[in-house]
N, C-alpha and C positions, 0 to 999 in steps of 0.2 A: 368597867363602866362604858368605855367606848364600844366594846364588843356588844354589850347589851343594847346600846343605842342603835348600832348598825343593824342588829337583829330585828329590833322593833321597826326601824325604818323599812327594811326589806319586806317584812311581813305586811306593813301598811300598804306599800306600793303594790305587792302581789294581790292584796285584797281589793284595792281600787281597780287594778287591771282586770281581775276576775269579774267584778261588778259591771265594768264597762262591756266586757265580752258577753255577759249574760243579757244585758239590756239590748245589745246589738242583735243577738240571736233571737230574742223575743220579738223585737220589732220586725226582723226579717220574716219570721214565721207568721206573724200577724198579717203582714202585707201579702205574703204568698197566699195564705188562706182567703184573704179578702178578694184578691183578683181571681182566684180559682172559683169562688162562689159566684162572683159576677159573671165570669165566663160561662159557667154552667147554666146561668139563668138568662143568657142572651136570647132575644127573640129570633125566630127563624129569619134568615136572610141577611143578618148583620155580618156574619163571618164572610159570606160570599161577596158582600158589598165592599168590605175592607180589603179582601184579597184582590178584587178587581181594581181597586184604586192603586194598589201596589204595582200590579202588572201594567196599568196605564202609565204609571210614572217611569217604568223601565223602558218604554218605547223610545227609540231614538237616542239612547244613552248606553254607556257600558253597563252590562248586566251579567248576572249568573242565574242559574236555575235552582231555586230552593226546592228541596223535596220535603213535602209536608205529610206527616202521618195523618191519614184520614180515617179515623176510627168509625165514622158514621157511614162509610161506604162499604158495602158487603162484598166480599170475594165470592164469586159464584162458580169458580173452578175452570172457566174458559177465558173470559175477558182479560183477567190479570196475567195469563200465561205470556202475553206479548207486551206487557207493560211493567212499570216499576212497582215493586211491592216488597215488603219484608215478610219473612216466614213463608208458610204455605208450600207450594210446589214449584221447583225451578223449571225453567225452559231447558230443553235438551233436544238433540237431534240424533239420527241413526248412528250406531257405532260407538256411542258414548256409554260410560259407566259412572257410577257414583265415585267421586274422586277419593283417592287413597284407599289402602287396604283396611285401615281402621276407620271407624265411623267419623265422618266429618259433618259438621252442622251446615246446612244451607242457611245463610244469613239473609241475603236479599238479591234482587236483580234490578238493574237500572237501564231504562231505555234512554238513549242519548238523543236529545233534540235541543242542543245548545249551539247557537250560531257561532259562538266564539271558538269552537273546537275545530272548525274547518269541515268541508264537505265530506271528506272521507269517513267522518265519524257519525254523520247524521243517520238516524234510524237504527243504529247498531244496538244490540242488547247484550249486556254484560251480567253474568251471574257470579256471585261471590260465596264461596264456602270457607269454613274455618276449620283448620286441622292443627291442634296443638299451638294455637295462637299464631298460626301462619296462614295467611289468606291464599286461597286457590281461586284464580280468576279465569273465566272462559268468556270468549267473545263471539257473537254471531252476527254475520253481515246483514242478512235479510230474513229475520225470523218470521215464521208463518205457522198457522195451525196445521197446514198440510205437511210441514216438515217436522212438526213436534212429535217426539217419542218420549213417553214417561220413563223416568228412571226408578229402579227399585231402591227405595230408601232404607238404610239400616236403622234409622231412627224415626220416631214419631215426629211429624212436621211441627214446627213452631206456628203459633197463631198467624194467620195471613192478614196483613193490613196494607191497604193501598198507600203508595207514595204519590201524592198529587204534585205535579210540577207547577211551581209558581215563579214566573219571571220577576226578578228582583234587582233594583239598582245596586251597583257595587259601592262599597266604601273603599276609596283609594287611599291606602296607608303606606307610609314609608317607614319601614322597620328600622330599629336601631342597628347601626352598622352598614346600612345601605349608603352607597355613594350618591351624591347629589344628581348625577346624570343618569342614575338608574330609574327605570319605570317604577311607579308606586305599585304596591301589591293590591290586587283586586279581590276583596272579600265581600260576603253578603253584608248589607247594611244592617246595623243594629236596630232594634225596635225604637229606641229613643231617637236615633237619627231619622228613621222613617217618619216618625210623628212630626219632626221638624221639617223634613223635606216635603211631606205631603200633608199639609194642614187639614185637608178634607177628612183625613183619618180621625183627627181629634173631633171634628164636627160630628161625624157619625157616632163616635163612642161617648161623646159628652153627656147624653141622657143617662148613661149607665155608670160612669166613673170619672174621676179626675186623674186617676193613675193610668194615663193613656198607654204609656210604654209597657207597663206591667200587663195590662189586658191584651195588648197587641202581641206580647210574647206568648200568652196562652193561646191566642188564635193561630199563631204561626207554628207553635209546638204544643198541641193539646196535651194536657195532664202532666207536663213537665213541672217538677217541684222547684219553682223559681220564678222570677220576674225579669230575667235576662236569658239570653241564648248563649250558653257556653259552647266552646268548640266541641266538647264531648257529647253534646245533646242535639246536634243538628246534622243535616246532610245537604250537600249541594253539588251541582255540576258546573264546571268551567271556572274561570277566574284563576286564582292562585291558591295553593294549599295553605291552610292555617296550621302551621307546623307547631307541634308541642315538643319535638325533639330536633335533632340535627336534620338538615336537608338530606333527601334520599339519593339524589343524583342518579336516577336509574338510566341504564343504557339498553338498547335492543340487543338481544343475543344473536340476531342474524346480521345486522349491519353495523352495530357498535355506535349508532347515533343516539343522542339524548332522547329520552321519551317524554311525551307530553303529559301534563297533569290532566286527568279526566274528571274525577270526582272523589269526594271523601265522605265518610259517615262516622258518626260517633256511636254512643250506646243508645241507639234508637230501636233496637230489636227487643221487645219485651222478654224478660227472663234471660238475656244474654249480656254478660259483662266482658268487655274487651280489655282485660287487665285492670289497671287503676285509672278510671276515667279515660279509657283508651279511644283511639281514633284510627281508622283504616283509610289508607290513601291508595288510589288506583291510578296507574299510568299506562299509556299505550304508545306504540311506535307509529308515527305518521306514514312511514314507508311500508310497514308490515302491521296493519291494524289488527290482524288476528292475534298478535302477540301483545299481551298485557301483563302487568305485574302489580302485585299488591304488597303493601307494607303496613305492619301493625305497630303503633307506638302507644306508650302509656306514660302517665306522669310518674 
């Protein structure tokens, strides 16, 4: 009798939990589809206006450089060689070969223009390849078209998409386990926080939606399936790493000094998965800026 009652009770609880889960998923999907439709129907100029408001808010305060996938900007084969982009063709100079004996994928390159990194990093260009889920990072001091030499790629290039830098205020968080006297972590501000920090964003978006944060997430990360910006779906320069595993604690192979966090990116390259919702972190040595290291983590 008791066993039958417990079985009935467990079955009922499981059914209720399953129903709650289904309702939550349906609501999530409906919200995502709604904000994506709204984003796709935005009039010309609205995106640029919102992005400019964000950059204006970052002036004179701690900030990071958010790297936004810009599907509307066409890669023409020359301009992007010296700038940040995913896929396409990597920058290279004389004497270099495609990294590793086996085919490695060229993922992206990032042009550093983040004031928080220090003068020695300004204008440098870093390329990142992936070989067996191990990042291969190369750093160039003063890239130019005069010094560019194309590499013979063993693989067909991935689609080229610009990464447009957007200066963004930081969200200063203190993580669990931090001491009270430690500096807070500096992460990109979330869409919801941006809408509260910069009310003009709501004013601009109000003719099109009441889901301001959801629509802003689409503007910052076009075609992402969601209304928030997860660590595995964004890229940014400066600040602190948003870790999904243990700290990396990298040191320079030449001087043994701790390396500086430069940038990170998640699964922003179309058709490329970095493990299970993976994130790549890139560090460099202030004393030897040509020496950089990459680490790949996944959930």
